[in-house]
CHARMM-style PDB file with segment names, atoms N, HN, CA, C and O in Angstrom:
ATOM      1  N   MET     1       0.836  -1.166   0.003  1.00  0.00      PROA
ATOM      2  CA  MET     1       0.000  -0.004   0.002  1.00  0.00      PROA
ATOM      3  C   MET     1       0.898   1.238   0.004  1.00  0.00      PROA
ATOM      4  O   MET     1       1.935   1.256   0.666  1.00  0.00      PROA
ATOM      5  N   LYS     2       0.500   2.263  -0.732  1.00  0.00      PROA
ATOM      6  HN  LYS     2      -0.343   2.248  -1.271  1.00  0.00      PROA
ATOM      7  CA  LYS     2       1.178   3.547  -0.733  1.00  0.00      PROA
ATOM      8  C   LYS     2       0.348   4.528   0.084  1.00  0.00      PROA
ATOM      9  O   LYS     2      -0.880   4.517   0.007  1.00  0.00      PROA
ATOM     10  N   VAL     3       1.019   5.385   0.874  1.00  0.00      PROA
ATOM     11  HN  VAL     3       2.017   5.393   0.937  1.00  0.00      PROA
ATOM     12  CA  VAL     3       0.319   6.322   1.765  1.00  0.00      PROA
ATOM     13  C   VAL     3       0.801   7.735   1.499  1.00  0.00      PROA
ATOM     14  O   VAL     3       1.992   7.967   1.293  1.00  0.00      PROA
ATOM     15  N   LEU     4      -0.139   8.686   1.503  1.00  0.00      PROA
ATOM     16  HN  LEU     4      -1.106   8.498   1.670  1.00  0.00      PROA
ATOM     17  CA  LEU     4       0.198  10.099   1.386  1.00  0.00      PROA
ATOM     18  C   LEU     4      -0.239  10.788   2.673  1.00  0.00      PROA
ATOM     19  O   LEU     4      -1.404  10.719   3.062  1.00  0.00      PROA
ATOM     20  N   VAL     5       0.716  11.456   3.333  1.00  0.00      PROA
ATOM     21  HN  VAL     5       1.663  11.512   3.017  1.00  0.00      PROA
ATOM     22  CA  VAL     5       0.461  12.254   4.536  1.00  0.00      PROA
ATOM     23  C   VAL     5       0.553  13.706   4.115  1.00  0.00      PROA
ATOM     24  O   VAL     5       1.519  14.092   3.457  1.00  0.00      PROA
ATOM     25  N   ILE     6      -0.430  14.523   4.477  1.00  0.00      PROA
ATOM     26  HN  ILE     6      -1.215  14.209   5.011  1.00  0.00      PROA
ATOM     27  CA  ILE     6      -0.419  15.941   4.133  1.00  0.00      PROA
ATOM     28  C   ILE     6      -0.073  16.753   5.373  1.00  0.00      PROA
ATOM     29  O   ILE     6      -0.799  16.695   6.366  1.00  0.00      PROA
ATOM     30  N   GLY     7       1.014  17.505   5.338  1.00  0.00      PROA
ATOM     31  HN  GLY     7       1.603  17.552   4.532  1.00  0.00      PROA
ATOM     32  CA  GLY     7       1.424  18.330   6.455  1.00  0.00      PROA
ATOM     33  C   GLY     7       2.937  18.352   6.603  1.00  0.00      PROA
ATOM     34  O   GLY     7       3.656  17.612   5.931  1.00  0.00      PROA
ATOM     35  N   SER     8       3.405  19.218   7.500  1.00  0.00      PROA
ATOM     36  HN  SER     8       2.821  19.819   8.045  1.00  0.00      PROA
ATOM     37  CA  SER     8       4.847  19.348   7.674  1.00  0.00      PROA
ATOM     38  C   SER     8       5.251  19.494   9.140  1.00  0.00      PROA
ATOM     39  O   SER     8       6.407  19.797   9.436  1.00  0.00      PROA
ATOM     40  N   GLY     9       4.325  19.286  10.042  1.00  0.00      PROA
ATOM     41  HN  GLY     9       3.386  19.040   9.802  1.00  0.00      PROA
ATOM     42  CA  GLY     9       4.621  19.463  11.457  1.00  0.00      PROA
ATOM     43  C   GLY     9       5.097  18.184  12.132  1.00  0.00      PROA
ATOM     44  O   GLY     9       5.265  17.144  11.496  1.00  0.00      PROA
ATOM     45  N   GLY    10       5.304  18.294  13.409  1.00  0.00      PROA
ATOM     46  HN  GLY    10       5.168  19.139  13.925  1.00  0.00      PROA
ATOM     47  CA  GLY    10       5.784  17.159  14.193  1.00  0.00      PROA
ATOM     48  C   GLY    10       4.810  15.994  14.215  1.00  0.00      PROA
ATOM     49  O   GLY    10       5.211  14.832  14.152  1.00  0.00      PROA
ATOM     50  N   ARG    11       3.526  16.316  14.304  1.00  0.00      PROA
ATOM     51  HN  ARG    11       3.200  17.260  14.355  1.00  0.00      PROA
ATOM     52  CA  ARG    11       2.494  15.261  14.309  1.00  0.00      PROA
ATOM     53  C   ARG    11       2.501  14.520  12.985  1.00  0.00      PROA
ATOM     54  O   ARG    11       2.363  13.297  12.960  1.00  0.00      PROA
ATOM     55  N   ASP    12       2.661  15.246  11.877  1.00  0.00      PROA
ATOM     56  HN  ASP    12       2.773  16.240  11.897  1.00  0.00      PROA
ATOM     57  CA  ASP    12       2.693  14.632  10.546  1.00  0.00      PROA
ATOM     58  C   ASP    12       3.931  13.748  10.389  1.00  0.00      PROA
ATOM     59  O   ASP    12       3.873  12.692   9.759  1.00  0.00      PROA
ATOM     60  N   HSD    13       5.059  14.194  10.973  1.00  0.00      PROA
ATOM     61  HN  HSD    13       5.106  15.052  11.485  1.00  0.00      PROA
ATOM     62  CA  HSD    13       6.273  13.401  10.941  1.00  0.00      PROA
ATOM     63  C   HSD    13       6.069  12.103  11.692  1.00  0.00      PROA
ATOM     64  O   HSD    13       6.486  11.043  11.227  1.00  0.00      PROA
ATOM     65  N   ALA    14       5.419  12.176  12.872  1.00  0.00      PROA
ATOM     66  HN  ALA    14       5.080  13.038  13.250  1.00  0.00      PROA
ATOM     67  CA  ALA    14       5.152  10.977  13.647  1.00  0.00      PROA
ATOM     68  C   ALA    14       4.233  10.008  12.928  1.00  0.00      PROA
ATOM     69  O   ALA    14       4.429   8.794  12.990  1.00  0.00      PROA
ATOM     70  N   ILE    15       3.226  10.547  12.243  1.00  0.00      PROA
ATOM     71  HN  ILE    15       3.067  11.533  12.193  1.00  0.00      PROA
ATOM     72  CA  ILE    15       2.313   9.701  11.464  1.00  0.00      PROA
ATOM     73  C   ILE    15       3.050   9.040  10.321  1.00  0.00      PROA
ATOM     74  O   ILE    15       2.886   7.841  10.095  1.00  0.00      PROA
ATOM     75  N   ALA    16       3.872   9.807   9.582  1.00  0.00      PROA
ATOM     76  HN  ALA    16       4.005  10.781   9.766  1.00  0.00      PROA
ATOM     77  CA  ALA    16       4.639   9.232   8.472  1.00  0.00      PROA
ATOM     78  C   ALA    16       5.606   8.170   8.965  1.00  0.00      PROA
ATOM     79  O   ALA    16       5.766   7.132   8.323  1.00  0.00      PROA
ATOM     80  N   TRP    17       6.255   8.420  10.104  1.00  0.00      PROA
ATOM     81  HN  TRP    17       6.125   9.264  10.625  1.00  0.00      PROA
ATOM     82  CA  TRP    17       7.182   7.446  10.666  1.00  0.00      PROA
ATOM     83  C   TRP    17       6.478   6.155  11.040  1.00  0.00      PROA
ATOM     84  O   TRP    17       6.978   5.061  10.780  1.00  0.00      PROA
ATOM     85  N   THR    18       5.303   6.298  11.658  1.00  0.00      PROA
ATOM     86  HN  THR    18       4.897   7.187  11.869  1.00  0.00      PROA
ATOM     87  CA  THR    18       4.526   5.113  12.037  1.00  0.00      PROA
ATOM     88  C   THR    18       4.096   4.304  10.838  1.00  0.00      PROA
ATOM     89  O   THR    18       4.164   3.075  10.865  1.00  0.00      PROA
ATOM     90  N   PHE    19       3.653   4.966   9.788  1.00  0.00      PROA
ATOM     91  HN  PHE    19       3.598   5.964   9.767  1.00  0.00      PROA
ATOM     92  CA  PHE    19       3.295   4.261   8.548  1.00  0.00      PROA
ATOM     93  C   PHE    19       4.514   3.555   7.975  1.00  0.00      PROA
ATOM     94  O   PHE    19       4.406   2.422   7.506  1.00  0.00      PROA
ATOM     95  N   ALA    20       5.677   4.211   8.005  1.00  0.00      PROA
ATOM     96  HN  ALA    20       5.765   5.132   8.386  1.00  0.00      PROA
ATOM     97  CA  ALA    20       6.889   3.626   7.435  1.00  0.00      PROA
ATOM     98  C   ALA    20       7.311   2.358   8.173  1.00  0.00      PROA
ATOM     99  O   ALA    20       7.959   1.490   7.588  1.00  0.00      PROA
ATOM    100  N   GLN    21       6.949   2.242   9.456  1.00  0.00      PROA
ATOM    101  HN  GLN    21       6.422   2.948   9.931  1.00  0.00      PROA
ATOM    102  CA  GLN    21       7.296   1.056  10.227  1.00  0.00      PROA
ATOM    103  C   GLN    21       6.404  -0.140   9.923  1.00  0.00      PROA
ATOM    104  O   GLN    21       6.747  -1.273  10.259  1.00  0.00      PROA
ATOM    105  N   SER    22       5.268   0.105   9.294  1.00  0.00      PROA
ATOM    106  HN  SER    22       4.989   1.026   9.022  1.00  0.00      PROA
ATOM    107  CA  SER    22       4.297  -0.964   8.991  1.00  0.00      PROA
ATOM    108  C   SER    22       4.780  -1.826   7.847  1.00  0.00      PROA
ATOM    109  O   SER    22       5.277  -1.312   6.845  1.00  0.00      PROA
ATOM    110  N   SER    23       4.638  -3.138   7.986  1.00  0.00      PROA
ATOM    111  HN  SER    23       4.235  -3.556   8.801  1.00  0.00      PROA
ATOM    112  CA  SER    23       5.031  -4.051   6.919  1.00  0.00      PROA
ATOM    113  C   SER    23       4.031  -4.012   5.762  1.00  0.00      PROA
ATOM    114  O   SER    23       4.351  -4.450   4.657  1.00  0.00      PROA
ATOM    115  N   ARG    24       2.853  -3.505   5.998  1.00  0.00      PROA
ATOM    116  HN  ARG    24       2.593  -3.149   6.896  1.00  0.00      PROA
ATOM    117  CA  ARG    24       1.828  -3.422   4.954  1.00  0.00      PROA
ATOM    118  C   ARG    24       2.019  -2.229   4.044  1.00  0.00      PROA
ATOM    119  O   ARG    24       1.512  -2.224   2.922  1.00  0.00      PROA
ATOM    120  N   VAL    25       2.741  -1.214   4.501  1.00  0.00      PROA
ATOM    121  HN  VAL    25       3.153  -1.218   5.412  1.00  0.00      PROA
ATOM    122  CA  VAL    25       2.950   0.016   3.722  1.00  0.00      PROA
ATOM    123  C   VAL    25       4.273  -0.105   2.957  1.00  0.00      PROA
ATOM    124  O   VAL    25       5.332  -0.307   3.551  1.00  0.00      PROA
ATOM    125  N   LYS    26       4.192   0.019   1.650  1.00  0.00      PROA
ATOM    126  HN  LYS    26       3.332   0.183   1.167  1.00  0.00      PROA
ATOM    127  CA  LYS    26       5.397  -0.098   0.799  1.00  0.00      PROA
ATOM    128  C   LYS    26       6.113   1.221   0.628  1.00  0.00      PROA
ATOM    129  O   LYS    26       7.342   1.249   0.555  1.00  0.00      PROA
ATOM    130  N   GLN    27       5.353   2.348   0.561  1.00  0.00      PROA
ATOM    131  HN  GLN    27       4.355   2.325   0.621  1.00  0.00      PROA
ATOM    132  CA  GLN    27       5.970   3.623   0.328  1.00  0.00      PROA
ATOM    133  C   GLN    27       5.141   4.732   0.979  1.00  0.00      PROA
ATOM    134  O   GLN    27       3.912   4.704   0.928  1.00  0.00      PROA
ATOM    135  N   VAL    28       5.821   5.714   1.593  1.00  0.00      PROA
ATOM    136  HN  VAL    28       6.820   5.737   1.635  1.00  0.00      PROA
ATOM    137  CA  VAL    28       5.154   6.835   2.258  1.00  0.00      PROA
ATOM    138  C   VAL    28       5.589   8.110   1.565  1.00  0.00      PROA
ATOM    139  O   VAL    28       6.777   8.361   1.365  1.00  0.00      PROA
ATOM    140  N   PHE    29       4.586   8.914   1.201  1.00  0.00      PROA
ATOM    141  HN  PHE    29       3.621   8.710   1.363  1.00  0.00      PROA
ATOM    142  CA  PHE    29       4.811  10.227   0.597  1.00  0.00      PROA
ATOM    143  C   PHE    29       4.261  11.273   1.539  1.00  0.00      PROA
ATOM    144  O   PHE    29       3.265  11.030   2.221  1.00  0.00      PROA
ATOM    145  N   VAL    30       4.903  12.449   1.589  1.00  0.00      PROA
ATOM    146  HN  VAL    30       5.711  12.646   1.034  1.00  0.00      PROA
ATOM    147  CA  VAL    30       4.448  13.548   2.406  1.00  0.00      PROA
ATOM    148  C   VAL    30       4.387  14.805   1.538  1.00  0.00      PROA
ATOM    149  O   VAL    30       5.368  15.191   0.903  1.00  0.00      PROA
ATOM    150  N   ALA    31       3.203  15.433   1.529  1.00  0.00      PROA
ATOM    151  HN  ALA    31       2.406  15.119   2.045  1.00  0.00      PROA
ATOM    152  CA  ALA    31       3.040  16.703   0.809  1.00  0.00      PROA
ATOM    153  C   ALA    31       3.365  17.860   1.756  1.00  0.00      PROA
ATOM    154  O   ALA    31       2.839  17.927   2.868  1.00  0.00      PROA
ATOM    155  N   HSD    32       4.216  18.749   1.316  1.00  0.00      PROA
ATOM    156  HN  HSD    32       4.643  18.694   0.413  1.00  0.00      PROA
ATOM    157  CA  HSD    32       4.676  19.882   2.100  1.00  0.00      PROA
ATOM    158  C   HSD    32       5.512  19.404   3.277  1.00  0.00      PROA
ATOM    159  O   HSD    32       5.357  19.908   4.389  1.00  0.00      PROA
ATOM    160  N   GLY    33       6.372  18.462   3.054  1.00  0.00      PROA
ATOM    161  HN  GLY    33       6.498  18.052   2.150  1.00  0.00      PROA
ATOM    162  CA  GLY    33       7.224  17.927   4.118  1.00  0.00      PROA
ATOM    163  C   GLY    33       8.337  18.907   4.473  1.00  0.00      PROA
ATOM    164  O   GLY    33       8.388  20.033   3.979  1.00  0.00      PROA
ATOM    165  N   ASN    34       9.228  18.436   5.350  1.00  0.00      PROA
ATOM    166  HN  ASN    34       9.186  17.521   5.751  1.00  0.00      PROA
ATOM    167  CA  ASN    34      10.376  19.226   5.743  1.00  0.00      PROA
ATOM    168  C   ASN    34      11.603  18.316   5.799  1.00  0.00      PROA
ATOM    169  O   ASN    34      11.507  17.128   5.491  1.00  0.00      PROA
ATOM    170  N   ALA    35      12.729  18.854   6.182  1.00  0.00      PROA
ATOM    171  HN  ALA    35      12.807  19.819   6.432  1.00  0.00      PROA
ATOM    172  CA  ALA    35      13.980  18.064   6.197  1.00  0.00      PROA
ATOM    173  C   ALA    35      13.911  16.877   7.123  1.00  0.00      PROA
ATOM    174  O   ALA    35      14.475  15.828   6.813  1.00  0.00      PROA
ATOM    175  N   GLY    36      13.238  17.005   8.251  1.00  0.00      PROA
ATOM    176  HN  GLY    36      12.780  17.857   8.502  1.00  0.00      PROA
ATOM    177  CA  GLY    36      13.094  15.879   9.180  1.00  0.00      PROA
ATOM    178  C   GLY    36      12.268  14.760   8.623  1.00  0.00      PROA
ATOM    179  O   GLY    36      12.600  13.586   8.784  1.00  0.00      PROA
ATOM    180  N   ILE    37      11.183  15.122   7.962  1.00  0.00      PROA
ATOM    181  HN  ILE    37      10.913  16.076   7.831  1.00  0.00      PROA
ATOM    182  CA  ILE    37      10.305  14.125   7.371  1.00  0.00      PROA
ATOM    183  C   ILE    37      10.963  13.451   6.186  1.00  0.00      PROA
ATOM    184  O   ILE    37      10.694  12.282   5.909  1.00  0.00      PROA
ATOM    185  N   ALA    38      11.819  14.170   5.484  1.00  0.00      PROA
ATOM    186  HN  ALA    38      12.037  15.119   5.709  1.00  0.00      PROA
ATOM    187  CA  ALA    38      12.486  13.622   4.282  1.00  0.00      PROA
ATOM    188  C   ALA    38      13.357  12.405   4.622  1.00  0.00      PROA
ATOM    189  O   ALA    38      13.639  11.591   3.743  1.00  0.00      PROA
ATOM    190  N   SER    39      13.784  12.272   5.877  1.00  0.00      PROA
ATOM    191  HN  SER    39      13.555  12.934   6.591  1.00  0.00      PROA
ATOM    192  CA  SER    39      14.578  11.106   6.250  1.00  0.00      PROA
ATOM    193  C   SER    39      13.726   9.858   6.385  1.00  0.00      PROA
ATOM    194  O   SER    39      14.251   8.744   6.388  1.00  0.00      PROA
ATOM    195  N   THR    40      12.401  10.034   6.497  1.00  0.00      PROA
ATOM    196  HN  THR    40      11.975  10.938   6.495  1.00  0.00      PROA
ATOM    197  CA  THR    40      11.482   8.910   6.687  1.00  0.00      PROA
ATOM    198  C   THR    40      10.639   8.626   5.471  1.00  0.00      PROA
ATOM    199  O   THR    40      10.303   7.472   5.202  1.00  0.00      PROA
ATOM    200  N   ALA    41      10.288   9.670   4.724  1.00  0.00      PROA
ATOM    201  HN  ALA    41      10.560  10.607   4.942  1.00  0.00      PROA
ATOM    202  CA  ALA    41       9.337   9.540   3.612  1.00  0.00      PROA
ATOM    203  C   ALA    41       9.820  10.366   2.422  1.00  0.00      PROA
ATOM    204  O   ALA    41      10.770  11.141   2.532  1.00  0.00      PROA
ATOM    205  N   THR    42       9.154  10.187   1.290  1.00  0.00      PROA
ATOM    206  HN  THR    42       8.383   9.557   1.200  1.00  0.00      PROA
ATOM    207  CA  THR    42       9.441  10.948   0.089  1.00  0.00      PROA
ATOM    208  C   THR    42       8.592  12.191   0.074  1.00  0.00      PROA
ATOM    209  O   THR    42       7.364  12.098   0.094  1.00  0.00      PROA
ATOM    210  N   CYS    43       9.221  13.371   0.039  1.00  0.00      PROA
ATOM    211  HN  CYS    43      10.218  13.446   0.023  1.00  0.00      PROA
ATOM    212  CA  CYS    43       8.484  14.623  -0.010  1.00  0.00      PROA
ATOM    213  C   CYS    43       8.067  14.914  -1.456  1.00  0.00      PROA
ATOM    214  O   CYS    43       8.867  14.802  -2.386  1.00  0.00      PROA
ATOM    215  N   VAL    44       6.809  15.288  -1.616  1.00  0.00      PROA
ATOM    216  HN  VAL    44       6.159  15.379  -0.861  1.00  0.00      PROA
ATOM    217  CA  VAL    44       6.292  15.638  -2.949  1.00  0.00      PROA
ATOM    218  C   VAL    44       5.700  17.025  -2.906  1.00  0.00      PROA
ATOM    219  OT1 VAL    44       5.208  17.517  -3.921  1.00  0.00      PROA
TER     220      VAL     44
END
């Protein structure tokens, strides 16, 4: 499954990180991400 998280704050980073830890999620994208989120997900 691919997941898109919209946001750039700490809560959004935590959500993206949690999705990235799931074995069911193959790829995580974040719209309006930041440098911290970029280490966990692909910013678009």
